[in-house]
C-alpha positions as a printed Julia matrix, in Angstrom:
169×3 Matrix{Float64}:
 -104.74  114.61   -59.7
 -106.89  111.62   -59.96
 -105.58  108.1    -59.9
 -106.5   107.48   -63.54
 -104.53  110.54   -64.7
 -101.46  109.4    -62.76
 -101.96  105.9    -64.14
 -102.04  107.18   -67.76
  -99.02  109.49   -67.27
  -96.92  106.75   -65.64
  -98.11  104.25   -68.27
  -97.11  106.68   -71.03
  -93.67  107.25   -69.51
  -93.12  103.51   -69.08
  -94.26  102.91   -72.68
  -91.87  105.55   -74.08
  -88.93  104.2    -72.05
  -89.76  100.64   -73.09
  -90.09  101.69   -76.74
  -86.72  103.54   -76.69
  -84.94  100.58   -75.09
  -86.45   98.11   -77.59
  -85.57  100.4    -80.51
  -81.96  100.71   -79.26
  -81.62   96.92   -78.81
  -83.06   96.17   -82.26
  -80.72   98.69   -83.91
  -77.7    97.1    -82.16
  -78.76   93.62   -83.27
  -79.34   94.71   -86.87
  -76.05   96.57   -86.95
  -74.15   93.5    -85.74
  -75.91   91.29   -88.29
  -75.31   93.67   -91.17
  -72.65   92.13   -93.38
  -69.99   94.13   -95.12
  -70.02   94.08   -98.89
  -67.73   91.37  -100.19
  -67.42   91.14  -103.96
  -68.23   87.73  -105.39
  -65.1    87.75  -107.54
  -61.89   89.25  -106.18
  -60.21   91.84  -108.34
  -57.22   90.13  -109.84
  -54.84   90.49  -112.75
  -52.65   87.78  -114.29
  -49.02   88.75  -114.92
  -46.62   87.55  -117.61
  -45.01   85.14  -115.15
  -48.44   83.78  -114.09
  -48.57   85.59  -110.73
  -52.06   86.83  -109.9
  -51.89   90.33  -108.41
  -54.5    92.62  -106.87
  -54.1    95.89  -108.78
  -52.96   97.33  -112.08
  -50.02   99.0   -110.34
  -48.87   95.64  -109.01
  -49.36   94.15  -112.48
  -47.03   96.74  -114.03
  -44.38   96.26  -111.35
  -44.5    92.46  -111.46
  -44.31   92.41  -115.26
  -41.34   94.78  -115.21
  -39.49   92.62  -112.68
  -40.17   89.67  -114.98
  -38.92   91.56  -118.05
  -35.76   92.54  -116.21
  -35.14   88.87  -115.49
  -35.15   89.38  -111.73
  -36.3    86.33  -109.79
  -39.1    87.36  -107.43
  -41.79   85.93  -105.18
  -45.18   87.6   -104.89
  -47.07   88.02  -101.61
  -46.05   85.88   -98.74
  -45.89   86.41   -94.99
  -42.78   86.69   -92.84
  -42.45   87.3    -89.11
  -40.38   90.13   -87.7
  -40.2    90.29   -83.92
  -43.14   87.9    -83.73
  -45.34   90.18   -85.84
  -46.44   89.1    -89.32
  -45.64   91.19   -92.39
  -47.29   90.4    -95.69
  -44.85   91.67   -98.3
  -45.64   92.41  -101.94
  -42.44   91.03  -103.53
  -39.28   89.38  -102.34
  -36.14   89.14  -104.46
  -34.53   86.0   -102.98
  -31.13   86.27  -104.69
  -30.59   89.75  -103.29
  -32.68   89.47  -100.11
  -34.67   92.61  -100.96
  -38.33   93.26  -100.21
  -40.42   95.45  -102.49
  -43.57   97.17  -101.26
  -46.05   99.02  -103.46
  -47.99  101.65  -101.51
  -50.94  102.12  -103.84
  -53.75  103.05  -101.47
  -54.59  105.91   -99.15
  -56.67  106.23   -96.04
  -56.2   106.51   -92.31
  -56.1   102.76   -91.6
  -53.88  102.03   -94.59
  -51.39  104.75   -93.66
  -51.28  103.47   -90.07
  -50.54   99.94   -91.31
  -47.92  101.34   -93.7
  -46.08  103.01   -90.8
  -46.24   99.78   -88.77
  -44.8    97.79   -91.67
  -42.03  100.34   -92.29
  -41.08  100.2    -88.59
  -40.99   96.4    -88.67
  -38.77   96.43   -91.77
  -36.4    98.84   -89.97
  -36.38   96.83   -86.74
  -35.74   93.62   -88.65
  -32.94   95.35   -90.62
  -34.51   94.15   -93.87
  -33.68   95.79   -97.19
  -36.81   97.47   -98.56
  -37.65   99.23  -101.8
  -40.76  101.37  -101.38
  -42.73  102.22  -104.47
  -45.26  105.0   -104.09
  -48.26  105.38  -106.36
  -46.84  108.55  -107.94
  -43.82  106.54  -109.14
  -46.08  104.65  -111.57
  -45.98  107.71  -113.81
  -42.57  106.49  -115.03
  -42.31  103.14  -113.27
  -39.72  101.65  -115.58
  -37.15  104.36  -114.86
  -38.14  104.72  -111.19
  -38.07  101.0   -110.43
  -34.76  100.52  -112.19
  -33.26  103.47  -110.32
  -34.38  101.97  -106.99
  -33.09   98.52  -107.95
  -29.7    99.9   -109.01
  -29.19  101.2   -105.48
  -29.02   97.61  -104.23
  -28.15   95.43  -107.24
  -25.06   95.2   -109.4
  -25.45   97.35  -112.5
  -24.88   94.5   -114.94
  -27.73   92.44  -113.45
  -30.41   94.82  -114.72
  -30.89   94.44  -118.45
  -32.77   97.11  -120.35
  -35.81   96.06  -122.36
  -38.0    97.93  -124.82
  -41.2    98.86  -122.94
  -43.29   98.23  -126.08
  -42.03   94.91  -127.43
  -39.9    93.55  -124.55
  -36.78   92.94  -126.66
  -33.53   93.29  -124.71
  -31.72   96.52  -125.6
  -27.99   96.77  -126.08
  -25.6    99.2   -124.31
  -26.51  102.13  -126.6
  -29.82  102.58  -124.79
C-alpha cells in the first residue's frame, strides 16, 4: 500500500472515532440540560375547610373528615427514626395518621412500602385508604375510623346536603 492510501484510511478511522466521541459527549450534555416538564400551575383543589389538596380523591376524603367534625391537619412532615415521612392527614385528638394511596407505579409503590415500614417501626396508628375504597368512601372511611375512634364521635351526615342525621340512619 502506498503512503497516501494508509494516510486516508488512518485519517478516516480517526475521523469516525472523533465523530462518535463528539456525538456521545453532545448527547450526554443535552440529556443533562433537558428539563423535566413542570406544569406552570400545580393541580390543586380547595376543600370545605380551606385546605388545598392535590387530587380529587384527597378532596373527597378531606371534605368527609370535615363533615364528620373530625379535627385534622393536612400534609406535614414528621420524622421516624431520623427519616422524614410526609403524611396526608393527622387526627391530633386521636393521634391517628391517614394515608391515601391514590397512585401506582414502581417508584410510588416502593415509597409506599418504605412509609408503611416507618409507620410500623414508629408504632404510629395508621389508616390506609386505597384508591378502590373511593367507590364508597363514606362507608369505607367511617368503617376504618370506627376501628380507632369512639362510636359516638362519628356523626352521620347526608352525603348530598350535609345535614346531620339522627340515630335512625
